[in-house]
C-alpha positions as a printed NumPy array, in Angstrom:
array([[ 61.941,  65.816, 103.188],
       [ 63.48 ,  69.302, 103.127],
       [ 66.685,  69.674, 101.105],
       [ 67.844,  72.876, 102.908],
       [ 69.573,  74.03 ,  99.711],
       [ 70.395,  77.727,  99.357],
       [ 71.242,  77.742,  95.657],
       [ 74.713,  79.164,  96.291],
       [ 77.627,  77.811,  94.277],
       [ 79.585,  75.193,  96.193],
       [ 83.317,  75.973,  96.116],
       [ 84.713,  73.   ,  98.042],
       [ 87.277,  70.98 ,  96.112],
       [ 85.784,  67.969,  94.278],
       [ 86.052,  64.957,  96.592],
       [ 86.293,  67.01 ,  99.793],
       [ 85.021,  65.243, 102.903],
       [ 82.885,  68.276, 103.658],
       [ 80.369,  67.102, 101.052],
       [ 79.701,  64.029, 103.185],
       [ 79.26 ,  66.158, 106.297],
       [ 76.849,  68.525, 104.521],
       [ 74.687,  65.692, 103.185],
       [ 74.699,  63.957, 106.567],
       [ 73.749,  67.1  , 108.491],
       [ 70.772,  67.618, 106.156],
       [ 69.561,  64.066, 106.827],
       [ 70.131,  64.419, 110.572],
       [ 68.16 ,  67.664, 110.787],
       [ 65.319,  66.094, 108.816],
       [ 65.28 ,  63.22 , 111.305],
       [ 65.31 ,  65.645, 114.245],
       [ 62.418,  67.666, 112.859],
       [ 60.498,  64.479, 112.035],
       [ 61.075,  63.529, 115.681],
       [ 59.321,  66.651, 116.937],
       [ 61.936,  69.413, 117.118],
       [ 60.553,  72.464, 115.262],
       [ 62.892,  73.664, 112.516],
       [ 62.622,  77.214, 113.879],
       [ 64.204,  75.919, 117.117],
       [ 67.374,  74.77 , 115.314],
       [ 70.162,  77.339, 114.906],
       [ 73.673,  76.97 , 113.476],
       [ 76.933,  78.876, 113.905],
       [ 80.368,  78.473, 112.362],
       [ 83.816,  79.992, 112.298],
       [ 86.161,  80.746, 109.402],
       [ 87.677,  78.05 , 107.209],
       [ 86.592,  75.434, 104.694],
       [ 84.153,  74.112, 107.304],
       [ 82.515,  77.539, 107.556],
       [ 81.267,  77.419, 103.98 ],
       [ 78.646,  74.946, 105.179],
       [ 76.75 ,  77.998, 106.44 ],
       [ 76.345,  79.145, 102.815],
       [ 74.868,  75.809, 101.791],
       [ 72.38 ,  75.222, 104.639],
       [ 69.138,  77.186, 104.611],
       [ 68.902,  77.277, 108.394],
       [ 68.903,  80.249, 110.777],
       [ 72.215,  81.12 , 112.367],
       [ 75.293,  83.318, 112.583],
       [ 78.463,  83.137, 110.488],
       [ 81.024,  84.017, 113.148],
       [ 84.592,  85.254, 113.345],
       [ 87.611,  82.956, 113.236],
       [ 87.469,  80.719, 116.307],
       [ 84.34 ,  82.371, 117.685],
       [ 81.634,  79.937, 116.548],
       [ 81.07 ,  78.671, 120.097],
       [ 81.103,  82.162, 121.593],
       [ 78.15 ,  83.14 , 119.405],
       [ 76.508,  79.751, 120.   ],
       [ 76.693,  80.223, 123.78 ],
       [ 75.198,  83.7  , 123.469],
       [ 72.294,  82.328, 121.423],
       [ 71.708,  79.501, 123.893],
       [ 71.782,  81.809, 126.919],
       [ 69.346,  84.214, 125.256],
       [ 66.91 ,  81.412, 124.391],
       [ 67.675,  78.093, 126.137],
       [ 64.851,  76.391, 124.22 ],
       [ 66.904,  76.419, 121.012],
       [ 68.998,  73.532, 119.712],
       [ 72.276,  75.119, 118.654],
       [ 74.669,  73.276, 116.33 ],
       [ 78.11 ,  74.799, 115.902],
       [ 80.551,  73.892, 113.124],
       [ 84.289,  74.312, 113.556],
       [ 87.495,  73.333, 111.816],
       [ 90.52 ,  71.726, 113.444],
       [ 92.313,  75.058, 113.206],
       [ 89.292,  77.218, 114.02 ],
       [ 88.142,  75.283, 117.104],
       [ 91.448,  73.81 , 118.309],
       [ 93.642,  76.828, 117.538],
       [ 92.119,  80.333, 117.431],
       [ 89.004,  79.195, 119.312],
       [ 90.5  ,  76.653, 121.695],
       [ 89.59 ,  78.613, 124.819],
       [ 85.943,  78.857, 123.734],
       [ 85.865,  75.112, 122.982],
       [ 87.314,  74.143, 126.347],
       [ 85.1  ,  76.481, 128.369],
       [ 81.924,  75.43 , 126.568],
       [ 82.801,  71.84 , 127.468],
       [ 83.725,  72.815, 131.038],
       [ 80.352,  74.517, 131.485],
       [ 78.48 ,  71.598, 129.927],
       [ 76.285,  74.08 , 128.086],
       [ 73.693,  72.411, 125.869],
       [ 75.345,  72.835, 122.451],
       [ 76.638,  70.488, 119.772],
       [ 80.065,  71.126, 118.22 ],
       [ 80.74 ,  69.287, 114.952],
       [ 84.492,  69.468, 114.373],
       [ 85.582,  69.132, 110.724],
       [ 89.028,  67.582, 111.198],
       [ 91.023,  67.608, 107.972],
       [ 94.366,  67.938, 109.777],
       [ 95.388,  71.249, 108.208],
       [ 94.321,  74.819, 107.439],
       [ 92.804,  73.914, 104.081],
       [ 91.228,  77.256, 103.146],
       [ 94.61 ,  79.016, 103.35 ],
       [ 96.31 ,  76.269, 101.308],
       [ 97.543,  73.646, 103.698],
       [ 99.368,  75.022, 106.723],
       [ 99.803,  72.701, 109.71 ],
       [ 97.002,  72.893, 112.286],
       [ 96.898,  71.894, 115.98 ],
       [ 95.701,  68.454, 114.825],
       [ 98.269,  67.856, 112.06 ],
       [100.263,  64.669, 112.521],
       [103.993,  64.772, 113.223],
       [105.74 ,  64.827, 109.868],
       [102.875,  66.535, 108.012],
       [104.337,  68.496, 105.105],
       [102.424,  71.655, 104.293],
       [102.91 ,  75.277, 103.392],
       [104.097,  76.221, 106.892],
       [105.988,  72.964, 107.527],
       [107.743,  72.008, 104.266],
       [110.228,  69.808, 106.139],
       [107.481,  68.148, 108.177],
       [105.509,  69.158, 111.269],
       [107.524,  68.743, 114.489],
       [104.697,  69.524, 116.954],
       [102.729,  66.801, 118.672],
       [ 99.02 ,  67.189, 117.803],
       [ 96.173,  67.406, 120.276],
       [ 93.963,  64.343, 120.685],
       [ 90.599,  66.121, 120.457],
       [ 88.467,  63.301, 121.887],
       [ 90.665,  63.013, 124.973],
       [ 91.041,  66.778, 125.297],
       [ 87.283,  67.339, 125.296],
       [ 86.639,  64.512, 127.75 ],
       [ 89.145,  66.055, 130.141],
       [ 87.598,  69.512, 129.64 ],
       [ 84.2  ,  68.227, 130.748],
       [ 82.114,  67.512, 127.649],
       [ 79.341,  65.112, 128.645],
       [ 78.93 ,  63.634, 125.133],
       [ 82.045,  62.864, 123.087],
       [ 82.05 ,  61.003, 119.782],
       [ 83.98 ,  60.525, 116.553],
       [ 82.666,  59.908, 113.047],
       [ 83.99 ,  59.756, 109.489],
       [ 82.56 ,  61.784, 106.625],
       [ 82.484,  58.735, 104.338],
       [ 80.437,  56.666, 106.831],
       [ 77.374,  58.84 , 106.539],
       [ 74.709,  56.639, 108.129],
       [ 76.849,  56.146, 111.225],
       [ 77.693,  59.858, 111.376],
       [ 74.02 ,  60.757, 111.023],
       [ 73.167,  58.771, 114.14 ],
       [ 76.006,  60.413, 116.075],
       [ 74.718,  63.879, 115.147],
       [ 71.142,  63.009, 116.091],
       [ 72.239,  61.613, 119.463],
       [ 74.54 ,  64.571, 120.07 ],
       [ 71.81 ,  67.159, 119.433],
       [ 69.314,  65.23 , 121.556],
       [ 71.802,  64.977, 124.448],
       [ 71.233,  67.538, 127.23 ],
       [ 74.689,  69.023, 127.73 ],
       [ 77.787,  69.817, 125.69 ],
       [ 78.169,  67.403, 122.778],
       [ 81.409,  67.126, 120.837],
       [ 81.587,  65.188, 117.578],
       [ 84.947,  64.979, 115.835],
       [ 84.459,  64.183, 112.145],
       [ 87.437,  62.807, 110.24 ],
       [ 87.246,  64.742, 106.981],
       [ 89.817,  64.121, 104.226],
       [ 91.212,  67.163, 102.432],
       [ 91.904,  65.934,  98.893],
       [ 94.064,  68.957,  98.071],
       [ 96.442,  69.064, 101.034],
       [ 95.874,  66.042, 103.298],
       [ 94.148,  63.204, 101.46 ],
       [ 93.473,  60.614, 104.16 ],
       [ 90.766,  58.537, 102.448],
       [ 93.031,  55.515, 102.019],
       [ 94.175,  55.671, 105.649],
       [ 90.67 ,  56.033, 107.077],
       [ 89.099,  53.452, 104.772],
       [ 91.71 ,  50.913, 105.866],
       [ 91.775,  51.63 , 109.595],
       [ 88.426,  53.069, 110.738],
       [ 86.452,  50.699, 112.937],
       [ 83.111,  51.318, 114.652],
       [ 82.883,  50.728, 118.406],
       [ 80.358,  48.089, 119.444],
       [ 79.448,  49.876, 122.677],
       [ 80.295,  52.977, 124.677],
       [ 83.496,  52.287, 126.673],
       [ 82.749,  51.472, 130.344],
       [ 85.017,  54.198, 131.751],
       [ 87.084,  57.179, 130.643],
       [ 90.404,  55.348, 130.978],
       [ 89.275,  52.76 , 128.456],
       [ 87.758,  55.473, 126.247],
       [ 91.013,  57.446, 126.208],
       [ 93.046,  54.391, 125.232],
       [ 90.659,  53.537, 122.396],
       [ 90.588,  57.14 , 121.175],
       [ 94.398,  57.234, 120.93 ],
       [ 94.74 ,  53.851, 119.218],
       [ 96.427,  54.492, 115.871],
       [ 96.279,  50.954, 114.506],
       [ 92.492,  50.98 , 114.693],
       [ 90.881,  54.401, 114.293],
       [ 87.767,  53.925, 116.38 ],
       [ 84.495,  55.641, 115.548],
       [ 81.474,  55.981, 117.8  ],
       [ 80.513,  57.383, 121.19 ],
       [ 83.375,  57.46 , 123.692],
       [ 81.506,  59.158, 126.525],
       [ 77.886,  59.93 , 127.364],
       [ 76.904,  60.988, 130.846],
       [ 73.983,  62.788, 132.405],
       [ 75.116,  65.916, 134.227],
       [ 73.477,  69.2  , 135.147],
       [ 73.495,  71.611, 132.225],
       [ 74.825,  75.174, 132.422],
       [ 71.673,  77.097, 131.435],
       [ 69.528,  75.152, 133.9  ],
       [ 72.003,  75.871, 136.694],
       [ 72.284,  79.533, 135.732],
       [ 68.523,  80.094, 135.534],
       [ 68.081,  78.426, 138.918]])
């Protein structure tokens, strides 16, 4: 089993949920390569933020992009060589703020990419400002009296945009998350995986997620049901909310 280590010093805060994502991605890529995907056919991209440091810790080919532009570079790679499996990492600020247009259009096109969204509910790298996914009332550097903006619901937003695979995992439930990543990469079309990722320094949600996260037994039968389950705040559901077979962008373009 490859460890994919780069030897670079890890500067995430001790206890950060990103450690769980990093370890899970390594296991998922090992499973994918064991399943027949050549390692040289796997490419990663990322934006700027705490999530982006994962690029420094994974010895895999790719591009460290600009803020919000991880999917723009990923789409360029995919269009240049459609054979490749491209995994893009984004933060809740990077992909839902600066890069929102790229996220929505990649989903709309149903291009064969996988976006793993590190959702810690704030801009952690710049010391805790509110992000587009911060809850109402979140107190951070930019919202000391509490956030007054309603957050996006990323699962629902990406289903509406056209993503053909939409899922949610939790960085502390690594075996479950590993299976979501494997299925997302294997899916032919745009795959979106929101990962709930506690930020111990500015938005420590471990207690909340440990108490309320619940794994779906099956994929919801329709989008209306999926949307309702995704927005349920009493039970924070994890799993696949949508998976459909639809023509993929590169195949249509090359035709």
